[in-house]
MIKOL-503054 format. One line per field, with one value per residue: residue in three letters; residue number from 1; x, y negated, z negated of N, C-alpha, C in turn. Coordinates in pm, 1 decimal. Each point is the difference from the previous one (the first is absolute). Layout:
doza	c(ALA/...)
zagu	c(NUM/...)
nu	c(X/...)
nv	c(Y/...)
nw	c(Z/...)
cau	c(X/...)
cav	c(Y/...)
caw	c(Z/...)
cu	c(X/...)
cv	c(Y/...)
cw	c(Z/...)
END
This chain:
doza	c(MET/ALA/ASP/THR/PHE/GLY/ASN/SER/TYR/SER/PRO/VAL/ALA/PRO/PRO/SER/GLY/GLU/ASN/THR/GLU/PHE/GLU/ARG/SER/ILE/ALA/ARG/ASN/ALA/VAL/ALA/ALA/LYS/ASP/ALA/THR/SER/THR/LEU/ARG/ASP/LYS/ILE/GLU/GLU/ASP/VAL/SER/SER/VAL/LYS/ARG/THR/VAL/GLU/ASP/VAL/ALA/HIS/LYS/ALA/THR/GLU/LYS/ALA/THR/ASP/VAL/ALA/GLU/GLN/GLN/LYS/SER/ARG/ALA/ALA/GLU/GLN/ILE/GLU/LYS/ILE/ALA/GLY/ALA/LEU/GLU/ARG/VAL/GLY/LYS/GLU/MET/GLN/SER/GLU/ASP/ALA/GLY/ALA/ILE/GLY/ASP/TYR/THR/ALA/GLN/LEU/GLY/ALA/SER/ALA/ARG/GLN/PHE/ALA/GLU/LYS/VAL/LYS/ASP/LYS/ASN/LEU/SER/GLN/ILE/ALA/GLY/VAL/ALA/GLU/ASP/PHE/GLY/ARG/ARG/GLN/PRO/PHE/ALA/PHE/LEU/GLY/ILE/ALA/ALA/VAL/ALA/GLY/LEU/ALA/ALA/SER/ARG/PHE/LEU/MET/ALA/SER/ASN/ASP/ARG/THR/THR/SER/SER/MET/GLN/THR/ALA/SER/GLN/SER/ASN/GLN/GLN/ARG/GLU/THR/TYR/ASN/ASP)
zagu	c(1/2/3/4/5/6/7/8/9/10/11/12/13/14/15/16/17/18/19/20/21/22/23/24/25/26/27/28/29/30/31/32/33/34/35/36/37/38/39/40/41/42/43/44/45/46/47/48/49/50/51/52/53/54/55/56/57/58/59/60/61/62/63/64/65/66/67/68/69/70/71/72/73/74/75/76/77/78/79/80/81/82/83/84/85/86/87/88/89/90/91/92/93/94/95/96/97/98/99/100/101/102/103/104/105/106/107/108/109/110/111/112/113/114/115/116/117/118/119/120/121/122/123/124/125/126/127/128/129/130/131/132/133/134/135/136/137/138/139/140/141/142/143/144/145/146/147/148/149/150/151/152/153/154/155/156/157/158/159/160/161/162/163/164/165/166/167/168/169/170/171/172/173/174/175/176/177/178/179/180/181/182/183/184/185)
nu	c(4861.4/16.7/110.5/-3.1/71.4/-134.9/-15.6/11.1/-138.4/-36.5/-135.1/74.6/-95.8/97.7/19.3/-121.5/43.2/32.0/61.8/-1.2/119.8/-24.0/-100.9/104.8/92.0/-65.8/-40.7/127.1/41.1/-105.4/29.4/151.9/-71.3/-75.8/82.5/58.4/-87.5/-26.2/133.1/17.5/-89.1/30.7/97.3/-53.9/-100.1/97.3/75.2/-98.5/-26.3/176.3/-11.6/-110.0/67.2/93.5/-49.0/-55.0/90.4/70.0/-85.5/-6.7/131.7/-12.1/-110.2/47.0/85.7/-72.5/-40.3/129.7/45.9/-113.9/34.4/121.7/-11.3/-75.4/108.0/103.8/-83.3/-46.7/116.8/29.9/-78.2/16.3/139.1/-57.6/-86.5/102.3/67.9/-109.6/12.4/145.3/-14.2/-128.1/85.6/132.7/-61.4/-34.0/130.3/11.6/-104.6/47.7/-120.1/-52.3/114.3/27.8/-137.8/5.1/92.6/-40.3/-125.4/38.1/59.7/-118.9/-53.1/67.5/-6.0/-152.9/19.4/125.1/-105.2/-100.8/85.9/10.1/-123.5/28.7/-20.1/100.6/-49.9/-12.0/133.5/1.4/-83.6/125.0/85.9/-53.9/-43.9/123.3/27.9/-68.2/35.2/136.8/-86.3/-71.1/-13.6/-39.4/-83.3/-54.6/0.9/-63.3/-52.2/-26.2/-74.0/-48.4/-33.4/7.1/-45.4/-53.0/-13.7/-19.7/-68.2/-45.0/-38.3/-51.5/-44.4/-27.5/5.6/-43.6/-71.4/-23.5/-9.6/-66.7/-29.9/-25.9/-64.4/-95.1/-34.2/-67.4/-61.6/-30.1/-29.3/-33.2/-78.4/-8.4/-5.4/-89.1/-75.4)
nv	c(23731.0/-109.2/-84.8/-125.4/30.7/51.3/-34.5/105.5/1.7/36.7/-40.1/95.0/10.3/-24.0/102.9/-6.4/-94.9/-31.6/-88.1/-59.6/-10.3/-20.0/84.1/77.5/-39.7/61.7/121.1/65.5/-35.8/78.6/105.7/-23.8/-4.7/115.5/64.2/-6.9/50.6/66.2/16.7/-46.0/82.3/81.0/-20.6/-1.7/57.2/29.2/-63.4/72.7/101.4/10.7/-12.4/54.9/104.0/12.0/-1.7/106.2/38.6/-29.0/42.5/81.2/25.3/-33.4/96.0/91.3/10.5/27.2/103.5/58.4/-2.2/74.4/60.9/-9.1/-6.9/101.5/23.6/-3.0/73.0/100.6/-6.3/-18.4/104.7/48.2/0.9/39.2/79.6/3.2/-27.6/98.6/85.9/-11.2/13.5/93.7/54.1/-4.2/54.4/90.1/-42.3/-5.0/70.1/106.8/13.7/-20.0/-81.4/-68.2/-4.1/-29.0/-72.1/-16.8/-16.1/-55.3/-73.0/1.9/-36.7/-68.9/-47.3/-21.3/-28.6/-73.4/-14.6/-15.0/-49.8/-58.2/-5.2/5.8/112.4/25.0/115.8/-16.7/-46.5/109.2/84.5/-2.5/-24.1/137.0/51.4/-13.2/41.3/77.9/-4.4/1.5/-51.6/-127.7/57.3/82.7/-85.6/-72.6/91.0/54.1/-115.3/11.8/136.6/-37.0/-63.1/56.8/82.8/-90.0/-50.4/119.8/19.2/-148.9/26.0/119.1/-70.2/-83.3/99.4/75.7/-98.5/-34.0/122.3/0.4/-101.5/48.6/77.5/-56.0/-101.8/73.3/76.7/-117.0/-26.6/119.4/-32.9/-157.0/38.8/107.1/-79.7)
nw	c(11363.4/106.6/-61.1/11.6/-52.4/2.4/-135.1/-35.7/-32.0/-116.2/21.8/-28.6/-104.6/-124.6/-28.0/-55.1/-99.5/125.2/-49.2/91.1/-14.2/120.8/-24.2/-45.8/90.9/118.8/-58.6/-42.1/116.0/24.4/-120.0/34.7/119.2/-23.2/-73.7/107.7/68.1/-73.9/-0.8/147.8/19.8/-144.0/67.1/127.2/-49.7/-73.3/94.9/57.1/-76.2/1.4/140.8/0.1/-80.5/64.5/103.4/-44.2/-87.5/117.0/85.6/-73.9/3.9/137.2/-20.2/-115.7/74.6/109.8/-67.6/-51.3/125.5/54.1/-66.4/13.7/126.0/-54.4/-94.5/78.4/100.5/-87.2/-37.7/123.1/11.8/-134.7/56.2/122.3/-33.4/-86.9/107.4/106.0/-76.5/-28.2/176.7/-6.8/-113.0/78.7/64.8/-71.9/-80.1/144.6/-19.7/25.4/-45.7/110.8/66.1/-107.5/-19.7/153.1/-18.3/-93.1/89.2/109.2/-94.9/-40.0/80.3/25.6/-95.0/26.9/135.7/-57.1/-125.6/106.6/80.3/-120.1/-0.9/126.6/49.1/74.1/-12.4/-132.1/25.2/99.7/-52.5/-104.1/81.4/34.7/-127.5/-47.0/110.6/5.8/-161.7/7.7/142.6/-61.0/-110.2/33.1/57.7/-106.7/-45.7/104.8/9.6/-135.9/-9.2/85.7/-76.4/-123.3/107.5/76.3/-119.9/-48.4/99.2/-18.4/-138.8/7.5/117.7/-63.9/-95.4/74.6/80.2/-175.3/-55.1/120.0/-14.7/-177.8/29.1/92.2/-120.8/-87.8/107.1/17.5/-134.6/-13.5/124.3/-56.3/-113.2/70.6/76.1)
cau	c(-52.4/115.0/-2.3/52.6/163.4/25.8/21.5/-133.8/-11.0/-136.8/-95.2/-66.8/31.2/42.7/-122.0/-40.4/59.6/129.0/43.7/131.1/72.7/-47.4/-112.2/0.7/73.2/-146.5/-97.5/41.0/-35.9/-106.9/-42.9/80.3/-74.1/-138.1/39.9/53.0/-129.3/-60.8/96.1/19.3/-145.4/-23.9/72.9/-67.3/-108.5/70.3/35.9/-126.4/-66.4/57.1/0.9/-146.8/25.1/96.3/-93.8/-100.0/60.0/35.0/-156.6/-43.0/107.5/10.9/-106.2/6.6/92.9/-100.8/-124.0/42.3/61.5/-84.3/-78.7/64.9/-41.2/-140.6/3.6/36.9/-109.6/-109.7/64.9/21.0/-157.0/-22.1/49.8/-67.6/-130.6/35.4/42.2/-133.9/-70.2/44.2/11.0/-135.0/-49.8/63.0/-83.5/-118.3/-3.7/41.8/-120.3/-4.4/-74.9/-58.0/123.2/42.1/-48.9/4.9/126.4/36.4/-81.7/81.5/110.3/-65.9/-24.0/128.7/35.7/-90.9/33.9/126.1/-15.3/-51.3/126.3/98.0/-66.5/-59.8/97.9/41.2/-119.9/-115.9/8.8/-78.7/-115.2/-26.9/26.4/-136.5/-98.5/19.7/-3.2/-186.0/-60.9/74.3/90.4/107.8/88.9/88.1/69.5/105.6/103.8/55.1/71.6/86.9/115.9/51.5/66.4/103.0/72.7/43.4/111.9/80.1/68.9/111.0/94.4/91.3/60.5/101.7/128.8/72.8/70.3/111.3/116.2/74.3/96.2/103.7/94.9/54.7/99.6/135.7/59.7/95.6/151.5/86.2/62.0/71.7/75.8/107.9/98.5)
cav	c(-136.9/-54.4/-132.9/-66.4/45.0/149.8/103.0/89.1/17.3/71.1/-96.4/99.8/-35.0/110.6/90.5/-35.7/90.9/-7.0/-146.9/-31.4/-73.7/-163.2/-16.5/-41.2/-153.1/-80.1/6.1/-129.6/-138.2/-48.3/3.0/-123.8/-121.6/-12.5/-42.2/-123.1/-93.2/49.2/-104.0/-137.5/-66.7/-40.2/-143.2/-125.4/-5.2/-55.0/-115.6/-115.4/-28.4/-92.4/-109.8/-66.5/-71.6/-137.4/-73.8/-43.8/-49.5/-152.9/-74.3/-24.1/-127.2/-97.3/-57.8/-59.1/-143.2/-58.4/-53.2/-97.4/-125.3/-69.8/-29.8/-106.2/-86.5/-32.8/-50.7/-148.9/-54.3/-25.0/-104.3/-80.1/-68.5/-28.3/-127.9/-94.5/-8.9/-51.1/-107.7/-54.5/-63.8/-137.4/-124.0/-45.0/-93.2/-152.4/-38.8/-34.6/-121.7/-87.4/-44.6/86.1/87.4/101.9/61.0/40.8/102.7/121.5/31.7/59.5/152.1/69.9/40.5/67.5/140.6/57.4/65.8/137.7/88.8/17.9/82.1/123.2/52.6/46.2/128.4/66.8/89.1/-58.5/24.1/-105.9/-128.3/-68.3/-33.3/-153.1/-73.7/-25.4/-61.3/-118.9/-64.0/-22.3/-83.9/-157.2/13.3/-103.2/23.5/97.0/-75.4/-89.7/100.8/48.0/-121.1/-10.8/102.0/-6.0/-130.6/64.4/98.8/-79.1/-64.1/101.4/26.4/-97.8/1.7/109.4/-36.9/-128.4/60.8/89.6/-82.5/-75.5/92.7/37.2/-138.5/-19.7/112.7/-25.5/-67.9/60.5/66.1/-112.1/-11.8/106.0/6.9/-96.4/32.4/86.6/-48.9)
caw	c(9.2/-9.9/-14.8/79.8/39.3/60.5/-89.5/-31.7/-164.5/-39.7/-114.7/-69.9/-119.0/-40.6/-49.5/-98.3/-108.2/44.5/-31.6/32.8/-41.3/34.7/-47.7/-163.7/-34.4/4.6/-134.7/-105.7/36.1/8.4/-154.4/-65.2/66.9/-59.6/-130.6/16.9/41.6/-126.8/-85.0/25.8/-39.1/-145.3/-23.6/77.3/-85.7/-130.5/34.6/34.8/-151.7/-75.4/55.6/-34.1/-138.8/7.2/69.5/-102.6/-72.4/25.6/28.0/-144.3/-68.6/90.6/-33.1/-133.3/-6.7/63.9/-65.9/-96.5/54.8/18.0/-161.4/-37.7/87.8/-10.8/-105.7/43.9/70.8/-98.9/-95.8/77.1/4.4/-105.1/-22.5/81.6/-73.1/-101.9/69.3/22.6/-146.9/-81.2/56.8/-9.9/-101.8/11.5/125.9/-51.9/-75.1/73.2/46.0/150.6/-115.7/63.8/47.3/-95.8/-61.0/93.6/-4.3/-153.1/11.9/74.5/-97.7/-102.7/103.6/54.2/-146.5/23.7/110.1/-72.0/-89.6/55.3/105.4/-85.8/-95.9/115.0/72.4/141.4/88.6/-44.9/19.2/125.2/-41.6/-79.2/72.8/92.7/-81.3/-49.2/120.4/14.4/-78.7/14.9/101.1/4.9/-109.8/71.6/131.5/-74.2/-78.6/122.4/46.4/-85.0/10.4/115.3/-21.2/-86.1/62.7/90.2/-60.9/-38.2/140.1/43.9/-76.4/50.8/124.9/-48.8/-83.3/89.3/79.0/-36.4/-25.5/119.3/-7.4/-76.0/64.1/138.5/-22.6/-64.1/95.0/88.0/-63.9/-2.5/122.7/-6.0/-94.8/44.9/115.5)
cu	c(146.8/-19.1/42.0/136.5/15.4/40.6/-116.9/-4.0/-128.5/-48.8/-48.8/77.0/76.2/-98.5/-6.5/79.7/154.7/25.0/157.1/53.5/-54.0/-144.2/-16.3/43.3/-120.6/-78.8/70.3/18.4/-123.7/-59.4/74.9/-55.8/-103.1/37.9/56.7/-91.8/-80.8/62.0/-17.8/-161.4/-17.6/113.6/-47.5/-101.7/57.2/30.0/-113.2/-53.0/72.1/0.7/-132.8/5.3/58.7/-83.9/-114.9/65.1/51.4/-132.1/-40.8/72.7/-30.7/-162.9/13.9/93.2/-87.8/-109.3/78.0/35.1/-153.2/-84.3/86.3/-27.4/-138.9/-25.1/69.8/-88.8/-101.1/76.5/-8.4/-157.7/-21.3/55.7/-64.9/-105.0/17.5/21.5/-138.4/-79.2/40.6/-40.0/-139.1/-32.6/50.6/-108.0/-145.4/5.5/48.8/-142.8/-9.7/-63.9/-33.9/113.7/58.3/-62.9/5.1/161.2/-2.0/-60.1/130.4/92.2/-40.7/-12.5/148.8/46.0/-44.8/86.5/132.4/-11.8/-63.5/119.9/80.1/-55.3/-36.2/138.3/5.0/-142.8/-128.5/31.2/-59.0/-135.4/-63.6/37.4/-104.5/-77.8/16.4/-18.1/-150.2/-35.1/31.5/105.1/100.4/121.0/88.5/107.8/116.2/110.4/76.1/108.5/127.4/144.4/50.5/126.6/106.3/71.3/101.4/123.0/100.7/100.0/74.8/122.9/113.6/61.2/110.0/91.3/45.1/79.1/133.4/80.6/48.6/88.6/114.8/116.0/85.2/144.3/132.0/73.4/78.4/91.3/75.7/97.6/82.3/138.4/118.9/84.1/122.8)
cv	c(-84.8/-153.4/-86.4/36.3/154.3/99.5/70.7/9.1/67.6/-91.0/108.3/-39.2/120.3/95.7/-32.1/29.9/-54.3/-140.0/-24.5/-133.3/-158.7/11.7/-18.2/-137.1/-105.6/-42.0/-74.1/-137.2/-72.0/-14.9/-136.4/-119.2/-45.5/-56.2/-179.6/-115.2/-30.3/-103.9/-117.9/-57.9/-24.6/-97.0/-101.4/-8.7/-71.2/-116.7/-107.0/-21.7/-90.7/-150.4/-60.0/-47.2/-127.4/-96.7/-97.4/-59.9/-129.5/-72.7/-33.1/-108.4/-103.1/-82.3/-80.4/-145.2/-121.2/-66.5/-103.2/-147.0/-78.9/-44.8/-129.2/-124.4/-50.2/-82.5/-165.1/-95.6/-75.8/-122.7/-126.7/-76.3/-69.1/-176.6/-96.9/-18.2/-117.1/-171.5/-75.7/-48.3/-122.9/-107.0/11.0/-65.1/-153.8/-78.7/-39.5/-117.9/-99.9/-54.7/57.5/96.3/140.0/86.8/78.3/140.4/115.3/53.5/80.5/137.4/66.0/79.6/120.0/135.3/66.7/57.5/133.3/118.7/43.7/137.9/136.8/59.4/87.1/155.4/87.3/69.5/-54.0/29.6/-68.9/-159.0/-55.2/-26.9/-134.9/-89.7/-67.8/-49.2/-176.3/-101.4/-7.8/-73.1/-140.9/-12.0/-109.6/20.2/118.1/-47.4/-83.2/71.9/46.6/-105.9/-47.2/97.5/-16.9/-133.4/42.0/85.8/-80.4/-71.7/95.3/44.9/-84.4/-32.2/111.4/-9.4/-95.0/50.9/84.8/-76.3/-91.5/100.9/54.2/-122.1/6.7/148.4/-38.0/-125.8/74.6/80.2/-83.4/-58.4/99.9/10.5/-93.0/54.0/110.8/-46.6/-82.0)
cw	c(-12.5/-39.3/105.1/53.3/64.2/-103.8/-31.0/-151.1/-5.7/-92.5/-89.3/-169.4/-39.7/-81.4/-151.6/-140.8/28.9/-22.8/64.1/-99.4/43.7/-65.6/-139.8/-15.3/25.2/-97.0/-102.1/42.8/-1.8/-124.3/-45.9/63.0/-90.4/-147.9/6.5/22.6/-123.4/-100.9/30.0/-2.6/-86.5/-31.5/38.4/-116.8/-99.6/55.7/26.8/-117.3/-70.6/50.9/-28.3/-141.6/-32.6/58.0/-109.9/-100.8/27.4/15.9/-159.4/-61.2/62.6/-49.0/-125.9/0.6/76.9/-99.8/-138.2/32.5/35.6/-156.3/-29.2/77.3/-38.6/-137.4/-13.2/84.4/-108.1/-80.8/109.5/21.2/-102.5/-25.1/93.3/-72.0/-118.1/59.9/42.8/-114.1/-32.1/107.1/-4.4/-135.4/0.3/98.0/-92.4/-95.8/70.5/81.1/143.2/-49.2/97.0/60.6/-113.8/-75.1/110.0/-27.3/-138.5/22.3/76.8/-55.5/-86.1/94.7/32.6/-143.5/-23.2/54.4/-38.5/-75.2/41.5/61.4/-134.6/-41.2/113.5/53.7/167.2/68.4/-31.4/46.3/117.9/-25.2/-85.1/116.1/121.2/-86.6/-15.8/135.6/21.4/-84.9/-7.8/110.3/17.4/-102.9/106.8/115.3/-68.5/-57.7/137.3/56.2/-103.4/38.2/144.8/36.1/-78.2/91.4/81.4/-55.7/-53.9/141.8/42.6/-105.6/34.2/112.8/-24.5/-61.4/112.6/102.7/-59.3/-16.2/116.1/63.8/-42.5/39.2/108.7/-15.1/-66.7/114.2/80.6/-95.0/-9.4/138.8/6.8/-73.7/60.6/122.6/-45.1)
END
């Protein structure tokens, strides 16, 4: 038989039991490749397992931190609602003494409802608060809307105050930069 260059060769394998150096080398390389593949597979499995543990640990820590922050915010919100409730109760009593009886009664009831809501919020975990808020909104829709309006007003005032501080600090920084440039010239 001849190859494409015209050289003749015999496609017959060497007799059994005779291994050429080349065949032994191929066999050694095959065993080494198999061992390397197995080692690589084991290392990859270890790395994937390590990454999974790290991701689970980070996720767990992030969840704990988020829960802690949410609990703090829940407590602050309950305190603010209690303050609003106290103010509503005082206004209601004041209105009752000034002969605005029905409106005063309603305002005082609104304050009492808000106080009850705040106390329920303090005693509940975050998943239960949504149910408490929904229940409160169904039982006392006007109180719920009143609290929402006051909370919205408070949030808008906070944002406006933050914006004013940011604007004034930016103006101060700009003036300082202008003064430095003038001084350096």
